[in-house]
MIVOFI-623616 format. One record per residue (C-alpha): x, y, z. Coordinates in steps of 0.2 Angstrom, whole numbers, m for minus. Layout:
{px=X	py=Y	pz=Z}
...
//
This chain:
{px=m60	py=m126	pz=m133}
{px=m57	py=m117	pz=m151}
{px=m70	py=m106	pz=m157}
{px=m79	py=m111	pz=m173}
{px=m76	py=m101	pz=m189}
{px=m91	py=m95	pz=m199}
{px=m88	py=m93	pz=m219}
{px=m99	py=m83	pz=m230}
{px=m95	py=m81	pz=m248}
{px=m105	py=m71	pz=m261}
{px=m104	py=m74	pz=m281}
{px=m111	py=m67	pz=m296}
{px=m119	py=m81	pz=m307}
{px=m114	py=m77	pz=m325}
{px=m127	py=m77	pz=m339}
{px=m132	py=m94	pz=m345}
{px=m124	py=m104	pz=m331}
{px=m138	py=m106	pz=m318}
{px=m141	py=m124	pz=m321}
{px=m124	py=m128	pz=m322}
{px=m121	py=m119	pz=m304}
{px=m135	py=m127	pz=m297}
{px=m129	py=m145	pz=m303}
{px=m111	py=m140	pz=m296}
{px=m119	py=m135	pz=m279}
{px=m128	py=m151	pz=m276}
{px=m113	py=m160	pz=m282}
{px=m101	py=m150	pz=m271}
{px=m112	py=m151	pz=m255}
{px=m114	py=m170	pz=m256}
{px=m95	py=m171	pz=m259}
{px=m92	py=m162	pz=m243}
{px=m105	py=m170	pz=m234}
{px=m95	py=m187	pz=m236}
{px=m79	py=m183	pz=m234}
{px=m80	py=m170	pz=m220}
{px=m90	py=m176	pz=m205}
{px=m81	py=m163	pz=m194}
{px=m91	py=m149	pz=m203}
{px=m105	py=m142	pz=m194}
{px=m115	py=m134	pz=m207}
{px=m113	py=m132	pz=m226}
{px=m126	py=m124	pz=m237}
{px=m126	py=m118	pz=m255}
{px=m140	py=m105	pz=m259}
{px=m145	py=m94	pz=m274}
{px=m156	py=m78	pz=m272}
{px=m173	py=m76	pz=m277}
{px=m168	py=m67	pz=m293}
{px=m158	py=m82	pz=m297}
{px=m142	py=m71	pz=m300}
{px=m131	py=m74	pz=m284}
{px=m124	py=m89	pz=m277}
{px=m120	py=m89	pz=m258}
{px=m110	py=m103	pz=m250}
{px=m112	py=m103	pz=m229}
{px=m101	py=m115	pz=m218}
{px=m98	py=m117	pz=m199}
{px=m81	py=m125	pz=m196}
{px=m78	py=m130	pz=m178}
{px=m60	py=m124	pz=m180}
{px=m47	py=m120	pz=m193}
{px=m39	py=m136	pz=m196}
{px=m58	py=m140	pz=m203}
{px=m57	py=m125	pz=m214}
{px=m39	py=m131	pz=m220}
{px=m45	py=m148	pz=m224}
{px=m60	py=m141	pz=m234}
{px=m50	py=m131	pz=m243}
{px=m38	py=m145	pz=m247}
{px=m51	py=m156	pz=m253}
{px=m62	py=m145	pz=m261}
{px=m49	py=m134	pz=m272}
{px=m52	py=m145	pz=m288}
{px=m71	py=m144	pz=m285}
{px=m70	py=m125	pz=m282}
{px=m61	py=m123	pz=m298}
{px=m74	py=m130	pz=m308}
{px=m85	py=m114	pz=m305}
{px=m72	py=m103	pz=m312}
{px=m81	py=m101	pz=m330}
{px=m99	py=m100	pz=m320}
{px=m96	py=m87	pz=m307}
{px=m88	py=m72	pz=m304}
{px=m84	py=m72	pz=m284}
{px=m88	py=m54	pz=m276}
{px=m83	py=m58	pz=m258}
{px=m78	py=m70	pz=m245}
{px=m82	py=m66	pz=m227}
{px=m74	py=m76	pz=m212}
{px=m78	py=m73	pz=m195}
{px=m67	py=m81	pz=m182}
{px=m48	py=m84	pz=m181}
{px=m43	py=m95	pz=m195}
{px=m24	py=m98	pz=m198}
{px=m13	py=m89	pz=m208}
{px=m11	py=m104	pz=m221}
{px=m31	py=m104	pz=m222}
{px=m30	py=m86	pz=m225}
{px=m18	py=m87	pz=m240}
{px=m29	py=m101	pz=m247}
{px=m44	py=m90	pz=m246}
{px=m35	py=m76	pz=m256}
{px=m30	py=m89	pz=m269}
{px=m48	py=m95	pz=m270}
{px=m53	py=m78	pz=m273}
{px=m42	py=m74	pz=m285}
{px=m46	py=m90	pz=m294}
{px=m65	py=m87	pz=m295}
{px=m64	py=m69	pz=m300}
{px=m53	py=m58	pz=m289}
{px=m67	py=m56	pz=m274}
{px=m62	py=m48	pz=m259}
{px=m57	py=m57	pz=m243}
{px=m63	py=m49	pz=m225}
{px=m58	py=m56	pz=m209}
{px=m70	py=m53	pz=m194}
{px=m65	py=m56	pz=m177}
{px=m77	py=m62	pz=m166}
{px=m79	py=m50	pz=m150}
{px=m94	py=m57	pz=m141}
{px=m108	py=m70	pz=m142}
{px=m109	py=m89	pz=m139}
{px=m113	py=m106	pz=m149}
{px=m123	py=m118	pz=m140}
{px=m119	py=m138	pz=m143}
{px=m132	py=m147	pz=m155}
{px=m145	py=m157	pz=m144}
//
């Protein structure tokens, strides 16, 4: 069994862009839900100060993450004038190709960092 990959990113919402970010997040989530049935979880969040957007995703494997990067690429690009990506954190073992695409995404959205974290211990229970 392949270990899941957990993805978290954080971006600053640029002044005057909050409503466009909210609309874009709803559109992106609906797009992903419709086209990526393998995805275990996908959530877009805004902090209580309404200044930071976060995206949380759980992929069953690296292939899922690669598909997401392929399908979502044009959608991600639409956020470039609205946000500045601070960081992408990935927990698990994505392929080299996925890591390269994550760096490209970070650069496109403001140059945030990409940090990989290796799973050392723990478990995931299947949904009931």
